[in-house]
PDB file of N, CA, C and O in Angstrom:
ATOM      1  N   MET A   1      91.462 114.778  93.408  1.00  0.00           N
ATOM      2  CA  MET A   1      90.366 114.975  93.581  1.00  0.00           C
ATOM      3  C   MET A   1      89.648 113.715  92.828  1.00  0.00           C
ATOM      4  O   MET A   1      90.169 113.365  91.769  1.00  0.00           O
ATOM      5  N   THR A   2      88.620 113.082  93.234  1.00  0.00           N
ATOM      6  CA  THR A   2      87.799 112.206  92.758  1.00  0.00           C
ATOM      7  C   THR A   2      86.831 112.299  91.812  1.00  0.00           C
ATOM      8  O   THR A   2      85.838 112.320  92.540  1.00  0.00           O
ATOM      9  N   PRO A   3      86.418 112.371  90.692  1.00  0.00           N
ATOM     10  CA  PRO A   3      85.064 112.653  90.450  1.00  0.00           C
ATOM     11  C   PRO A   3      84.003 112.066  91.245  1.00  0.00           C
ATOM     12  O   PRO A   3      84.129 110.943  91.733  1.00  0.00           O
ATOM     13  N   ALA A   4      82.596 113.024  91.453  1.00  0.00           N
ATOM     14  CA  ALA A   4      81.480 112.740  92.231  1.00  0.00           C
ATOM     15  C   ALA A   4      80.895 111.315  91.599  1.00  0.00           C
ATOM     16  O   ALA A   4      79.928 110.830  92.185  1.00  0.00           O
ATOM     17  N   SER A   5      81.358 110.704  90.584  1.00  0.00           N
ATOM     18  CA  SER A   5      80.685 109.235  90.517  1.00  0.00           C
ATOM     19  C   SER A   5      81.521 108.116  91.066  1.00  0.00           C
ATOM     20  O   SER A   5      81.142 106.966  91.286  1.00  0.00           O
ATOM     21  N   ASP A   6      82.682 108.611  91.249  1.00  0.00           N
ATOM     22  CA  ASP A   6      83.798 107.216  92.232  1.00  0.00           C
ATOM     23  C   ASP A   6      83.081 107.120  93.490  1.00  0.00           C
ATOM     24  O   ASP A   6      82.523 108.067  94.042  1.00  0.00           O
ATOM     25  N   PRO A   7      83.121 106.032  93.875  1.00  0.00           N
ATOM     26  CA  PRO A   7      82.699 105.501  95.380  1.00  0.00           C
ATOM     27  C   PRO A   7      83.797 106.298  96.357  1.00  0.00           C
ATOM     28  O   PRO A   7      84.874 106.722  95.938  1.00  0.00           O
ATOM     29  N   PRO A   8      83.361 106.417  97.647  1.00  0.00           N
ATOM     30  CA  PRO A   8      84.285 107.011  98.547  1.00  0.00           C
ATOM     31  C   PRO A   8      85.391 105.767  98.772  1.00  0.00           C
ATOM     32  O   PRO A   8      85.081 104.576  98.755  1.00  0.00           O
ATOM     33  N   LEU A   9      86.758 106.298  98.989  1.00  0.00           N
ATOM     34  CA  LEU A   9      87.703 105.228  99.353  1.00  0.00           C
ATOM     35  C   LEU A   9      87.427 104.637 100.709  1.00  0.00           C
ATOM     36  O   LEU A   9      86.625 105.275 101.390  1.00  0.00           O
ATOM     37  N   GLU A  10      87.847 103.729 101.144  1.00  0.00           N
ATOM     38  CA  GLU A  10      87.941 103.323 102.306  1.00  0.00           C
ATOM     39  C   GLU A  10      89.519 102.913 102.839  1.00  0.00           C
ATOM     40  O   GLU A  10      90.322 102.339 102.103  1.00  0.00           O
ATOM     41  N   ARG A  11      89.765 103.244 104.014  1.00  0.00           N
ATOM     42  CA  ARG A  11      90.994 102.915 104.290  1.00  0.00           C
ATOM     43  C   ARG A  11      91.112 101.679 105.142  1.00  0.00           C
ATOM     44  O   ARG A  11      90.244 101.229 105.890  1.00  0.00           O
ATOM     45  N   SER A  12      92.069 101.297 104.961  1.00  0.00           N
ATOM     46  CA  SER A  12      92.451  99.749 105.372  1.00  0.00           C
ATOM     47  C   SER A  12      93.054  99.671 106.555  1.00  0.00           C
ATOM     48  O   SER A  12      93.800 100.604 106.850  1.00  0.00           O
ATOM     49  N   GLY A  13      92.896  98.637 107.442  1.00  0.00           N
ATOM     50  CA  GLY A  13      93.361  98.519 108.932  1.00  0.00           C
ATOM     51  C   GLY A  13      92.447  98.681 109.922  1.00  0.00           C
ATOM     52  O   GLY A  13      91.376  99.119 109.503  1.00  0.00           O
ATOM     53  N   ALA A  14      92.497  98.479 111.093  1.00  0.00           N
ATOM     54  CA  ALA A  14      91.329  98.798 111.982  1.00  0.00           C
ATOM     55  C   ALA A  14      91.205 100.053 112.219  1.00  0.00           C
ATOM     56  O   ALA A  14      90.044 100.463 112.245  1.00  0.00           O
ATOM     57  N   SER A  15      92.337 101.074 112.467  1.00  0.00           N
ATOM     58  CA  SER A  15      91.938 102.334 112.821  1.00  0.00           C
ATOM     59  C   SER A  15      93.167 103.187 112.231  1.00  0.00           C
ATOM     60  O   SER A  15      94.309 102.756 112.070  1.00  0.00           O
ATOM     61  N   PRO A  16      92.673 104.577 111.917  1.00  0.00           N
ATOM     62  CA  PRO A  16      94.224 105.745 111.646  1.00  0.00           C
ATOM     63  C   PRO A  16      95.168 105.282 112.248  1.00  0.00           C
ATOM     64  O   PRO A  16      96.029 104.829 111.495  1.00  0.00           O
ATOM     65  N   ASP A  17      95.475 105.164 113.780  1.00  0.00           N
ATOM     66  CA  ASP A  17      96.450 105.246 114.201  1.00  0.00           C
ATOM     67  C   ASP A  17      97.485 103.987 114.176  1.00  0.00           C
ATOM     68  O   ASP A  17      98.594 103.962 114.709  1.00  0.00           O
ATOM     69  N   GLU A  18      96.888 102.994 113.466  1.00  0.00           N
ATOM     70  CA  GLU A  18      97.426 101.756 113.130  1.00  0.00           C
ATOM     71  C   GLU A  18      98.399 101.773 111.724  1.00  0.00           C
ATOM     72  O   GLU A  18      99.532 101.379 111.449  1.00  0.00           O
ATOM     73  N   ALA A  19      97.505 102.327 111.137  1.00  0.00           N
ATOM     74  CA  ALA A  19      98.198 102.781 109.344  1.00  0.00           C
ATOM     75  C   ALA A  19      99.324 103.798 109.703  1.00  0.00           C
ATOM     76  O   ALA A  19     100.342 103.677 109.023  1.00  0.00           O
ATOM     77  N   VAL A  20      99.325 104.698 110.572  1.00  0.00           N
ATOM     78  CA  VAL A  20     100.359 105.740 110.533  1.00  0.00           C
ATOM     79  C   VAL A  20     101.349 104.939 111.370  1.00  0.00           C
ATOM     80  O   VAL A  20     102.542 105.083 111.102  1.00  0.00           O
ATOM     81  N   GLU A  21     101.088 104.329 112.096  1.00  0.00           N
ATOM     82  CA  GLU A  21     102.818 103.362 112.864  1.00  0.00           C
ATOM     83  C   GLU A  21     103.413 102.992 111.758  1.00  0.00           C
ATOM     84  O   GLU A  21     104.639 103.089 111.784  1.00  0.00           O
ATOM     85  N   THR A  22     102.820 102.503 110.559  1.00  0.00           N
ATOM     86  CA  THR A  22     103.843 101.728 109.427  1.00  0.00           C
ATOM     87  C   THR A  22     104.298 102.777 108.652  1.00  0.00           C
ATOM     88  O   THR A  22     105.140 102.519 107.792  1.00  0.00           O
ATOM     89  N   VAL A  23     103.914 103.881 108.786  1.00  0.00           N
ATOM     90  CA  VAL A  23     104.406 104.874 107.484  1.00  0.00           C
ATOM     91  C   VAL A  23     105.994 105.630 107.928  1.00  0.00           C
ATOM     92  O   VAL A  23     106.139 106.328 108.932  1.00  0.00           O
ATOM     93  N   GLU A  24     107.008 105.331 107.014  1.00  0.00           N
ATOM     94  CA  GLU A  24     108.252 105.936 106.948  1.00  0.00           C
ATOM     95  C   GLU A  24     108.116 106.776 105.886  1.00  0.00           C
ATOM     96  O   GLU A  24     107.163 106.713 105.110  1.00  0.00           O
ATOM     97  N   ALA A  25     109.138 107.672 105.790  1.00  0.00           N
ATOM     98  CA  ALA A  25     109.761 108.376 104.991  1.00  0.00           C
ATOM     99  C   ALA A  25     111.035 108.559 104.585  1.00  0.00           C
ATOM    100  O   ALA A  25     111.969 107.958 105.116  1.00  0.00           O
ATOM    101  N   TYR A  26     111.200 109.488 103.509  1.00  0.00           N
ATOM    102  CA  TYR A  26     112.666 110.021 102.970  1.00  0.00           C
ATOM    103  C   TYR A  26     112.460 110.919 101.910  1.00  0.00           C
ATOM    104  O   TYR A  26     111.365 111.160 101.401  1.00  0.00           O
ATOM    105  N   GLU A  27     113.638 111.452 101.562  1.00  0.00           N
ATOM    106  CA  GLU A  27     113.832 112.676 101.016  1.00  0.00           C
ATOM    107  C   GLU A  27     114.359 112.441  99.501  1.00  0.00           C
ATOM    108  O   GLU A  27     115.409 111.810  99.386  1.00  0.00           O
ATOM    109  N   ASP A  28     113.708 112.904  98.329  1.00  0.00           N
ATOM    110  CA  ASP A  28     114.071 112.318  97.275  1.00  0.00           C
ATOM    111  C   ASP A  28     114.282 114.042  96.135  1.00  0.00           C
ATOM    112  O   ASP A  28     113.362 114.384  95.392  1.00  0.00           O
ATOM    113  N   GLU A  29     115.112 114.566  96.200  1.00  0.00           N
ATOM    114  CA  GLU A  29     115.318 115.953  95.232  1.00  0.00           C
ATOM    115  C   GLU A  29     114.577 117.137  95.821  1.00  0.00           C
ATOM    116  O   GLU A  29     114.103 117.960  95.037  1.00  0.00           O
ATOM    117  N   GLY A  30     114.438 117.295  97.069  1.00  0.00           N
ATOM    118  CA  GLY A  30     113.767 117.821  97.996  1.00  0.00           C
ATOM    119  C   GLY A  30     112.542 117.664  98.270  1.00  0.00           C
ATOM    120  O   GLY A  30     111.948 118.630  98.748  1.00  0.00           O
ATOM    121  N   ARG A  31     112.003 116.722  98.104  1.00  0.00           N
ATOM    122  CA  ARG A  31     110.584 115.854  98.244  1.00  0.00           C
ATOM    123  C   ARG A  31     110.693 115.216  99.117  1.00  0.00           C
ATOM    124  O   ARG A  31     111.767 114.638  99.283  1.00  0.00           O
ATOM    125  N   THR A  32     109.594 115.046 100.075  1.00  0.00           N
ATOM    126  CA  THR A  32     109.546 113.663 100.937  1.00  0.00           C
ATOM    127  C   THR A  32     108.508 112.565 100.623  1.00  0.00           C
ATOM    128  O   THR A  32     107.343 112.907 100.416  1.00  0.00           O
ATOM    129  N   VAL A  33     108.747 111.695 100.592  1.00  0.00           N
ATOM    130  CA  VAL A  33     108.005 110.251  99.965  1.00  0.00           C
ATOM    131  C   VAL A  33     107.888 109.781 101.178  1.00  0.00           C
ATOM    132  O   VAL A  33     108.799 109.768 102.006  1.00  0.00           O
ATOM    133  N   LEU A  34     106.413 109.247 101.400  1.00  0.00           N
ATOM    134  CA  LEU A  34     105.992 108.244 102.180  1.00  0.00           C
ATOM    135  C   LEU A  34     105.547 107.257 101.580  1.00  0.00           C
ATOM    136  O   LEU A  34     104.960 107.112 100.508  1.00  0.00           O
ATOM    137  N   TYR A  35     105.977 106.390 102.603  1.00  0.00           N
ATOM    138  CA  TYR A  35     105.798 104.727 102.145  1.00  0.00           C
ATOM    139  C   TYR A  35     105.173 104.093 103.253  1.00  0.00           C
ATOM    140  O   TYR A  35     105.329 104.592 104.368  1.00  0.00           O
ATOM    141  N   ASP A  36     104.344 102.850 103.079  1.00  0.00           N
ATOM    142  CA  ASP A  36     104.255 101.989 104.031  1.00  0.00           C
ATOM    143  C   ASP A  36     105.300 101.049 104.266  1.00  0.00           C
ATOM    144  O   ASP A  36     105.482 100.293 103.312  1.00  0.00           O
ATOM    145  N   ALA A  37     106.102 100.855 105.331  1.00  0.00           N
ATOM    146  CA  ALA A  37     106.922 100.153 105.721  1.00  0.00           C
ATOM    147  C   ALA A  37     106.733  98.980 105.761  1.00  0.00           C
ATOM    148  O   ALA A  37     107.723  98.260 105.629  1.00  0.00           O
ATOM    149  N   GLU A  38     105.449  98.374 105.949  1.00  0.00           N
ATOM    150  CA  GLU A  38     105.208  96.852 106.032  1.00  0.00           C
ATOM    151  C   GLU A  38     104.813  96.364 104.728  1.00  0.00           C
ATOM    152  O   GLU A  38     104.695  95.154 104.535  1.00  0.00           O
ATOM    153  N   ASN A  39     104.561  97.374 103.654  1.00  0.00           N
ATOM    154  CA  ASN A  39     104.376  96.950 102.322  1.00  0.00           C
ATOM    155  C   ASN A  39     104.989  98.122 101.570  1.00  0.00           C
ATOM    156  O   ASN A  39     104.232  99.060 101.321  1.00  0.00           O
ATOM    157  N   PRO A  40     106.579  98.218 101.073  1.00  0.00           N
ATOM    158  CA  PRO A  40     107.388  99.378 100.514  1.00  0.00           C
ATOM    159  C   PRO A  40     107.046  99.296  99.061  1.00  0.00           C
ATOM    160  O   PRO A  40     107.148 100.345  98.426  1.00  0.00           O
ATOM    161  N   LEU A  41     106.674  98.266  98.462  1.00  0.00           N
ATOM    162  CA  LEU A  41     106.407  97.920  96.918  1.00  0.00           C
ATOM    163  C   LEU A  41     104.949  98.465  96.505  1.00  0.00           C
ATOM    164  O   LEU A  41     104.675  98.415  95.305  1.00  0.00           O
ATOM    165  N   ALA A  42     104.105  98.920  97.288  1.00  0.00           N
ATOM    166  CA  ALA A  42     102.985  99.183  97.242  1.00  0.00           C
ATOM    167  C   ALA A  42     102.759 101.095  97.058  1.00  0.00           C
ATOM    168  O   ALA A  42     103.061 102.056  97.766  1.00  0.00           O
ATOM    169  N   TRP A  43     102.220 100.963  96.003  1.00  0.00           N
ATOM    170  CA  TRP A  43     102.545 102.578  95.232  1.00  0.00           C
ATOM    171  C   TRP A  43     101.336 103.175  95.024  1.00  0.00           C
ATOM    172  O   TRP A  43     100.403 102.548  94.523  1.00  0.00           O
ATOM    173  N   VAL A  44     101.236 104.486  95.403  1.00  0.00           N
ATOM    174  CA  VAL A  44     100.021 105.067  94.948  1.00  0.00           C
ATOM    175  C   VAL A  44     100.314 106.240  94.026  1.00  0.00           C
ATOM    176  O   VAL A  44     101.132 107.087  94.383  1.00  0.00           O
ATOM    177  N   GLU A  45      99.758 106.321  92.992  1.00  0.00           N
ATOM    178  CA  GLU A  45      99.881 107.706  92.132  1.00  0.00           C
ATOM    179  C   GLU A  45      98.929 108.803  92.269  1.00  0.00           C
ATOM    180  O   GLU A  45      97.725 108.630  92.454  1.00  0.00           O
ATOM    181  N   ALA A  46      99.407 109.746  92.188  1.00  0.00           N
ATOM    182  CA  ALA A  46      98.643 111.110  92.115  1.00  0.00           C
ATOM    183  C   ALA A  46      98.768 111.980  90.903  1.00  0.00           C
ATOM    184  O   ALA A  46      99.851 112.086  90.327  1.00  0.00           O
ATOM    185  N   SER A  47      97.707 112.597  90.505  1.00  0.00           N
ATOM    186  CA  SER A  47      98.027 113.698  89.625  1.00  0.00           C
ATOM    187  C   SER A  47      98.406 115.050  90.058  1.00  0.00           C
ATOM    188  O   SER A  47      98.808 115.844  89.208  1.00  0.00           O
ATOM    189  N   THR A  48      98.312 115.427  91.413  1.00  0.00           N
ATOM    190  CA  THR A  48      98.863 116.620  91.773  1.00  0.00           C
ATOM    191  C   THR A  48      99.320 116.063  93.283  1.00  0.00           C
ATOM    192  O   THR A  48      98.875 115.074  93.866  1.00  0.00           O
ATOM    193  N   ALA A  49     100.341 116.998  93.735  1.00  0.00           N
ATOM    194  CA  ALA A  49     101.038 117.194  95.412  1.00  0.00           C
ATOM    195  C   ALA A  49     100.002 118.090  96.055  1.00  0.00           C
ATOM    196  O   ALA A  49      99.291 119.010  95.653  1.00  0.00           O
ATOM    197  N   VAL A  50     100.185 117.477  97.195  1.00  0.00           N
ATOM    198  CA  VAL A  50      99.332 118.595  98.404  1.00  0.00           C
ATOM    199  C   VAL A  50     100.378 118.496  99.699  1.00  0.00           C
ATOM    200  O   VAL A  50     100.939 117.480 100.110  1.00  0.00           O
ATOM    201  N   THR A  51     100.456 119.595 100.121  1.00  0.00           N
ATOM    202  CA  THR A  51     101.222 119.688 101.332  1.00  0.00           C
ATOM    203  C   THR A  51     100.387 119.322 102.597  1.00  0.00           C
ATOM    204  O   THR A  51      99.300 119.848 102.832  1.00  0.00           O
ATOM    205  N   LEU A  52     101.058 118.243 103.516  1.00  0.00           N
ATOM    206  CA  LEU A  52     100.342 117.565 104.353  1.00  0.00           C
ATOM    207  C   LEU A  52      99.582 118.718 105.704  1.00  0.00           C
ATOM    208  O   LEU A  52      98.640 118.403 106.431  1.00  0.00           O
ATOM    209  N   ALA A  53     100.320 120.041 105.720  1.00  0.00           N
ATOM    210  CA  ALA A  53     100.111 121.144 106.616  1.00  0.00           C
ATOM    211  C   ALA A  53      98.592 121.598 105.966  1.00  0.00           C
ATOM    212  O   ALA A  53      97.876 122.208 106.760  1.00  0.00           O
ATOM    213  N   ASP A  54      98.219 121.440 105.057  1.00  0.00           N
ATOM    214  CA  ASP A  54      96.962 121.838 104.185  1.00  0.00           C
ATOM    215  C   ASP A  54      95.926 120.913 104.658  1.00  0.00           C
ATOM    216  O   ASP A  54      94.801 121.277 105.000  1.00  0.00           O
ATOM    217  N   HIS A  55      96.387 119.596 104.663  1.00  0.00           N
ATOM    218  CA  HIS A  55      95.279 118.399 104.663  1.00  0.00           C
ATOM    219  C   HIS A  55      95.285 117.825 106.245  1.00  0.00           C
ATOM    220  O   HIS A  55      94.328 117.122 106.572  1.00  0.00           O
ATOM    221  N   ALA A  56      96.104 118.042 107.018  1.00  0.00           N
ATOM    222  CA  ALA A  56      96.127 117.362 108.514  1.00  0.00           C
ATOM    223  C   ALA A  56      95.129 117.854 109.275  1.00  0.00           C
ATOM    224  O   ALA A  56      94.985 117.462 110.433  1.00  0.00           O
TER     225      ALA A  56
END
């Protein structure tokens, strides 16, 4: 979660469907890693993990 003082994040791309089309995944030690196939070197770091089922 971001602190209340942080501005809201904006998504890139024209629509969420376009962004989802470029997402690929692989397994690493039992965890699923999602990445942007068009820009595989772009990384996002999070301090906590979430399940997709809880946030989809």
